[in-house]
Phi, psi and omega in degrees: 000144178284164166289123174273121183273101186271106183290338184296316183299310182294320179294323174301321180291322182290318186288331179292321176293324178291319178303316176298312177300312175307313180296322179295323178291315183300323178302335184262013174074024179235123184254105176307129182229131180246122174260120173252123181256123181237120177252121181096187182235035183295121186303319180294315181300326180291322175299310178303321180292318179302311181300317181291324178292319174300315182299315177305309186299321184292327191258002182086011179268141177271133181255123174248108183271137173242090193252127184229079185290337174269013177097158171206131186285173189290317174306316176296326180285315178305317179299315182300309181306314176301324177293319179293324171304318188273349181278110182290350180268000171258120184259327178228147179234128172236118172255118183289132172260148003276160176270148179303157178299137181102353178249130190277104183298326176300315180296318185289318176301313178298336183289329182294132180305123183300335180285344178253007182279090182278353174275342176073025186256349181301137181308331178294311182291325172296320181294327173299318180295321178291322182281354174096011181234064194291143173252299175243124189262137174305141195298309188292313170309313176306315183297321174301313178297328174300314175304315183298310180302313179310313186267012174063038184264110188275142184248348176303119179082356181293145172273105184250139175238128175252121184255108181128140184230031182289159171296329182288322187230297189300312180294306177296327172301315176299326175291322174299317176297321180295320179297343183254017172063026168278156173266123195241131171247129177254125183245163188201194186291332177270358178300127176269139181050067179312315184304322185295332178281312185297325181297335176280345194286128166276325173235119179242117180246122187243117179224061185268335175087017180220136183292146175047046167290330179250126177235167190313322183281005184254007183233153172275160193290335184263012190288162169248131187240124176243114184261115186269338188295145169222099180248133178268119182278163181306323181279006179086354176285156174275136168215154181274190175277348181253138177287089192305321186293327181260335181279309193300332173289346185262342186253171184276327181204151188204142174275144178267160170231113004279175172097004176259265186281331184308308182298335181286338180295309181298318182297318183288329170304312180301314178300315182300320178292323177298308183303319178294319181294327174295316181296318181291331177275351183079021177261155169249096182272106189279355175280348178297140173300144183285158181301157182302123184203183181298129178293155179295161180299125188235033189290348182286335187237013180228151177238158179297152178287137178291145171100009174063186171109358166092000176274009165081240200227164175219155180292148175302138186293131186238348186080009185243006175297123186297144172247153177244000000 
């Protein structure tokens, strides 16, 4: 059986650190505040906004929801963003994507103050990432690195394949992996012979947006697989972009769906909101978890993954790894 990379466990660790940081900031008379803007009635977006609100309440962050179920035109949305930019009590702004047809997402994202961009999608923040000096990291890619670090998976020299090139996941994730000295291949809808690439991958990250894009015959036996997908099947069940049933018996480690990458996205949003509040208040909150970087030496509790290949180490088996 593979090692299950449980995102709920890692998210709880990140949220505990964020809660401590929020308490410390409140002690300095600063209340971290996140403004969430939702336009339209997309069911998945409504669920996500609800989860973000619950996470804020649990950690002591104030959530201000700006909900427009009947729609809001682009001038109105841009006007709201300008108001939130100018409000000193708002530290983070999240415009829930996708936006309705007729609204230019690029224009709206660019209108957000980069200091308050807790999604990490503003061109200035993406440019800093590309330049190798990241400031605000997109939540899902940053969460993936947190999971890999938690389980002691070393990225230096690893053959990494990212399936998907979206602004939300694929592009920033490939840059983060490059910063960690992985050798990165990015695949997409025009890639010829996808399986030829995925079979090379020691680390395979799949963010294609379609269920079962990767099957068991497309992975190498010692791979670590990160499944970013969340797809609602006709029977109502959730499924990832990876066919878990056929892939999991063949690989070394894998994230489940649900319970893998999903919880990390909200946790990293909370971390970004706290960091934004610290910066805007002029404080250096040392209770924050460090940004994704090479993990500290953990040689006392980890052993090399068998089979070579550069993906480093995993915890010694104790029988206590959570399963989902």
